N, C-alpha and C positions, 0 to 999 in steps of 0.2 A: 779554719780559724788558726791564726798564727799562735806560736808558743807564748808570745808576750800577752796576747789577748786572753788566752786560756788561763795564764797565771793571774791576770788581773781579775778575771771573773771568779776564780777560786778564792782570791783574797777577799772579794766582796762577800762571797758565800760564808767564808770563815768569820768575817766581822759580824755579819748578821746572825750567825749561829750563836755567837757569844752574847749578842745583844738581845736575842729573842725573849728570854724569860722576863726581863725588866723593861722591854722596849716601850710599852705604852705609858709607863711611869715617867719616862724621860723624853719621849718624843713630843715635846710641847709644840714645836713648830709644825710638825706633821699633822697633829690633831687640829690645830687652829686653821691651817691652810685647807685641810679637807673640808672643814665647816664652811669656809669662804667659797670654795669651789662649788659645794652643794647648794649654797645660796644662789649662786649664779645659775645653776642648773634649774632652779625653781622657776626662772623666767622663761624657760623653754617649754612649749606645749609638746609633751612627749609621753607616750605610754609604752615603754619598751617591754617586750616579752622575753627577750634574750639579752643578757647583760654580761659584760666581761670587765673585770677590774684587773689591770695589768700592773705588776709591782704592788700587789695587794698587801704585802706585809702581814700584820696581825689582823687585818680586816676592818680597820677603822672606817674607811669609806664604804666598803662592801656591806657592812651591817646597816648603815644608814640607807643605802639603796634598797636593800631587802625590805626594810620597814616602810619606805616611801612608795615603792612601785609593786611589791609582791610579784616579781616576775616569774614566768614559768621556768626559767633557767637562769641561774646566777653562777658565774665561774670566777673564782678567785685564783689568780695566777701569780706566782712569785718564783724567783730563782732560789730562794732559801726555804728548804723543807722545815727546819725548826721554827721559822716564822709562821708558816702555814699551820703547823701543829698547834699554835697558840689559839687558833680559831675554836678548837674543841673545848677550850676552857671557858668559852663564853656561852652562858646558858641560853641566850637568845638564838644561838646558831644550832643547837643540838637537834631541835625538831626539823630544821631545814635540811641538815645533813641526812637525817633518817628518812625524810620524804624524798630524797634524791633530787630535790629542786635546786640544791646548791652543790657545787663541786669544787674541790681544790686541786690545782694542777701545779706541780713543781716543774717549771720550764723556763726557757730563755725567751723574753718577749721580742727578741730579734728573729725568732723562728716559732711562731705561734702554732701549737698543735691543734688548730681549730679549722673546721671546713670553711671554704670561701663563701662569702655572701650570706652568712646566717645570723649575724648579730645586729641588734637594733641600737645598742648603746655600748660604747667602750669608754672607760675612764681610767685615768692614771694620775695618782697623787704623789708628787715628789719622788719619782722613780727614773725619769728620763735621763737625769744627769749621771746615772750609773752606766749608761751605754756611751761608747765612743762613736756610735753610728745611729744617731736619731733618725736619719733619713730611712735607714733600714727598718726601724720600728714603725715609722709612718707608712711605709710601703706595706708592711704586714697588716697594720690597722686597716688600710684601704682595701686590702684583699678580703678580709673577713667580715667587714661591714656590709650590710645590705644597702642598696640604693635608697637614699633618704635617711640612712643611719647617722648618728652623731658621735663624734669623738671629742671628749673634753679632757683636758689635762692641766696639771700644774708642774712647774719645775723651778729651779733656781737660776737667776741671772748672774752675770759676771761680777756684780758688786757684792755678792754674798760673801760674808766673812772677810771683807776687805781689810778690816783692822788686823785680824789674825794673819792674813796673807802678807801684809806689809811687815808686821812684827817678826814673822817667822822666816821670811825670805833670807837665805844665806847669800844669794847673789841677786842681781837685778832681774834675772829671768828664771829663777827657781822659787818654788813655794810648795809646802806640803798641802796647801788647800787646792781643792778641785778646780780645774779650768772649765768654767761654765759657758754655755753657748748663748749668744745674744738672741733676743726674742725675734728680731727681724730675720735672722738666718733660719730660725725655726719656722717662721711663717712661710718663707720661701720653700723650705723642705716639705711643708704640708701640701703646697700647691703642686710641687714636682711629683709628689706621691699619688696624685689623682684626687685629693680632697679639695673641696671648694669652699668659697666664702669664709676663709679663715679670719678669725677675730683674735687679736692679741692684746693683752693688757699687762700692766706692770705696776707694782706698788712695793713700798719698803716696809719691812717689819724690823723693829729694833728691840732686842732683849738686853737687859743690863745685869751685870754681875758685880758682886763685891770683890771677888778674886778671880783671876784667870783660871784657877783650878776648877771652878764651878762650870765654866764654859767647856773646858776640855773634858770634864766628867760627863756632861750632857751629850757632847758629840760622840764620845766613845760608846755610851750606852744606847745611842740611837743609830748606831751603824757606822759612825765615823764620817769624815768629810775629806778624805785624802785622795790624792791621785794614785795612779799605778806606780809612781816612783817610790823608791825606798829611801828613807831618811834614818840612818842608823841611830842617831841620837834622839829620835822623836819622843821616846818615852822616858828618857833619863831625867833625874832631878836637875842635873846641870842644864839640860836643854830647856826645861820648864822655867827655871830661874832666869835664864837669859831672855827667853821670850817674854816673860812677865815684866822684866825691866823695859823692854822695847815697847810693850803694850801700854805702859803707864801714861805716855803723852796723850792717849786717846781718852783718858778718864774725864768724865764730866759729872759735876754735882756728886762727886764721891763714888761714882759707879763706872764700871767698864762696859762700853757698848759693844754689841755684836750685831752687825747689820745683815739682814737677809733680803736680797732682791727677789721678790716673788713674781713669777711669770705665769699668767693664766692664758690658755688658748683653747679654742674649739673650732671645728670645721665639720662639714657635711660630706657624706659620700654622694657624689653626683652621678646622674645618668650620663654615660659616655656615648657620644655619637660620632661616627667617623664619616668623612666625605672625601671626595677626590677632586683635585683641580684638573684643568685641561692638560697640564703637563705631567700628570700622573702622581703628583705629590699628595700625600694623605694629610687631611686636616682633621684634627680631633677637637670636638667641642664639648664643653662641660655645661650642663644645664641643671643647676641645683634645684631641689625642691625647697620652696620658701617656707619657713616656719615663722609664726608670730612670736616675737620676743616680749 
């Protein structure tokens, strides 16, 4: 891992450590998107025994999976230990922890500390944008899923916080807002990792605020939305005043909009078969198990 990448991950850990105590009170978008993802999961005929939630945070999605499937094993994995500790404050989880059916692991989802081919279902809710290497995450997901297992995730698309990005950009090519990956590129990365039959969807969610401070407050208390770049004036009153002035042209019906491009995706772990042509070249075929939707 490069020094820059290590510093970026440490910054993410620090931001979520600060946000952990009040995260669920401010993570409005995360809770809403988690619910929408789980509604899509209801359409899939699946009875998973071993489930992994990567980027689990405080366990919003993991709790719902525990109640729906009652799996033999449920792993909540996150880069932030303070976020995982919030699970203990949820009464519905205490019995699961004591029975050892549920486990919390503080780890990087680019290097999953899980044995290969042992999981039936992996989910990830609004966590992929925190990695600069989504293909690496998908490769790890493909490794630990069993054949016929399902990976379902949500993330943000490039139009997320487009109003803030435009208002805050000091130059044409700079912005304190994250650079999000297009869903078509994510779909290609899923296939390249060995997952099959990828399905990608996109929709917009718009929140409105009376003042810009309300949006910045929610972003800060839900872990932030900044890149690895540093912006010295990001938290100063002068910076906020300047950005607020630039944000005003976006106001509609007396409210300031904040756009979120929501990307939903899922794919299956396929059986891999290899063959060889007459000239010695290897041909790899993927034959997915079909599931009724």
